[in-house]
C-alpha positions, 0 to 999 in steps of 0.5 A: 871747845875744839880740840885744837883750842883745848890743846892750846889752852893747856899749853898756855897754862903750862907755860904760865906755871913754868914761868911763874916758878922761874922768878928772876928780877930784871936788873939794870944800872946807869952812871955818870961816865965823868966820875972816877969811882976808884977813890970811893971807899966809905959810905953811909945811908942818906937821910930818908924822906918821910912818908915812904909808906909802900917801902916800910915793910921792905925797909929792913930787908933792903937795908940788910941786903945792901949793907951786906953787898957793899961790905962784900964789895970792900966798902966800909960803912961810916957816919954820913959826915965822913962818907965818900958816898951816900946810898938811898933807895926807893920802892915803887909798886904798880898794878899792871895788866897783860892782855893776850889775844890769839886766833885759833883758826889755824894757818893761813889767812886767820879769818874767823870761821862763823865769826867766832870771837878771839880768845883773850887772856888777861893777867893782872899783877903787881910790878915792884921796882927797887931803885938804889942811888949812889950819891956823891957826898960832896956834890950831892949828885947821883953818880950811879943808879941801879934797879931791880924789877920783878912781878910781886905775888901776894901768895909769896911767904915772908921767907921767900920774899926776904930771899928774893929782895936779898937776891935783887938788891945784891945783883943790883949792887954787884954792878957798883962800881961800874967797870 
């Protein structure tokens, strides 16, 4: 291995370790711009569809975080029949792969000396998404949607997983109602 390649590999490894320590979900939201959110005061959980296998481990964590965030936001939980809006969510977990190819031939034309192959780095991981919907109780239409997305790691402890889910759900619901 050439010295330049070794230095580059060490720098890439250090960058990967640093970004692995700085976990932060990507948060987003969208809403129906024709809806007046100001009269909304009470909420309830929408009936959950049967068979949410991938979300079963996360259900109580997500519900606790959402209930706390909505309560802190000034909303009161009531029975579904009397709620101004209903809240539902879903979790998606998908396998993803990042492939990085780099050329260590140095500055200039980037052609291969001695026809060496390129350096390739492959990163397999799970990407998790939590999508939270606010549904108008009267019409049944989704009026607001928020989402959080982050890389999942199997080595994460249950306590850290709990903290991260709490953070992601709270940051997502901090965007509700839209301002």
